[in-house]
C-alpha positions in Angstrom: 92.6 117.7 93.2 96.3 118.0 92.6 97.8 119.9 89.7 101.4 118.8 89.2 104.0 120.6 87.3 101.6 123.4 86.1 104.4 125.9 86.3 106.8 123.7 84.3 104.2 123.3 81.6 103.7 127.1 81.3 107.4 127.7 81.3 108.0 125.1 78.6 105.3 126.7 76.4 106.9 130.2 77.0 110.3 128.8 76.1 109.1 127.1 73.0 107.3 130.3 71.8 110.4 132.3 72.5 112.6 129.9 70.6 110.3 129.9 67.6 110.1 133.7 67.7 113.8 133.9 68.2 114.6 132.1 65.0 112.3 134.3 63.1 113.8 137.5 64.6 117.3 136.3 63.9 116.7 136.4 60.2 115.3 139.9 60.4 118.0 141.0 62.7 120.8 140.0 60.4 119.1 141.9 57.6 119.0 145.1 59.7 122.6 144.9 60.6 124.2 144.6 64.0 122.4 147.5 65.8 122.1 146.9 69.5 118.7 147.4 71.1 118.7 149.9 74.0 118.9 148.2 77.4 115.9 149.0 79.6 116.4 149.1 83.4 113.8 148.9 86.1 113.4 151.7 88.6 111.3 152.3 91.7 110.4 155.6 93.2 108.5 156.2 96.5 105.9 158.8 96.9 106.5 161.4 99.6 103.7 159.8 101.7 105.5 156.5 101.5 108.8 158.1 102.5 107.0 159.8 105.5 105.4 156.4 106.6 108.8 154.7 106.3 110.4 157.4 108.5 107.6 157.2 111.0 108.0 153.4 111.2 111.7 153.8 111.9 111.0 156.4 114.6 108.3 154.3 116.3 110.6 151.3 116.4 113.3 153.3 118.3 111.0 155.3 120.6 110.5 154.0 124.2 106.9 153.7 125.3 107.6 153.8 129.0 105.9 150.4 129.5 109.0 148.3 129.4 109.1 147.7 133.1 105.4 146.7 133.2 105.9 144.4 130.2 108.8 142.7 131.9 107.0 142.2 135.1 104.0 140.7 133.2 106.4 138.4 131.3 107.9 137.2 134.5 104.5 136.7 136.1 103.2 134.6 133.2 106.4 132.6 133.0 106.3 131.8 136.7 102.6 131.0 136.7 101.7 133.9 139.0 99.6 135.8 136.5 95.9 135.2 137.0 93.4 136.1 134.3 90.1 137.7 135.5 87.7 135.8 133.3 84.8 138.0 134.3 86.6 141.2 133.2 87.7 139.6 129.9 84.1 138.5 129.2 82.8 142.0 129.9 85.3 143.6 127.6 84.5 141.0 124.8 80.8 141.7 125.2 81.4 145.5 125.1 83.6 145.1 122.0 81.0 143.0 120.2 78.2 145.4 121.1 80.2 148.4 119.9 81.1 146.5 116.7 77.4 145.7 116.0 76.5 149.4 116.5 79.2 150.5 114.0 78.4 147.9 111.4 74.6 148.4 111.7 
């Protein structure tokens, strides 16, 4: 089922309501004088935990893991077709993971 232009319908209703309310408020505004309403601004503040996480993220992105040479050699082996997957080892690891997950989840 497709719903077309649902956002446009909602926006039109909001605009119509704002227009009708705007005309009513214009008459009351002219009676009050030309006082300007205070302008509200948005602000965002991060907690100290969020700031620490952000700093840790930056640090982790710049720190070398020491595995770069291993990763490069694996990339080359995969690209050249020399990398062979040990399907038995993968199956054992998957089985071990699933068994451990079952124990933890009960």
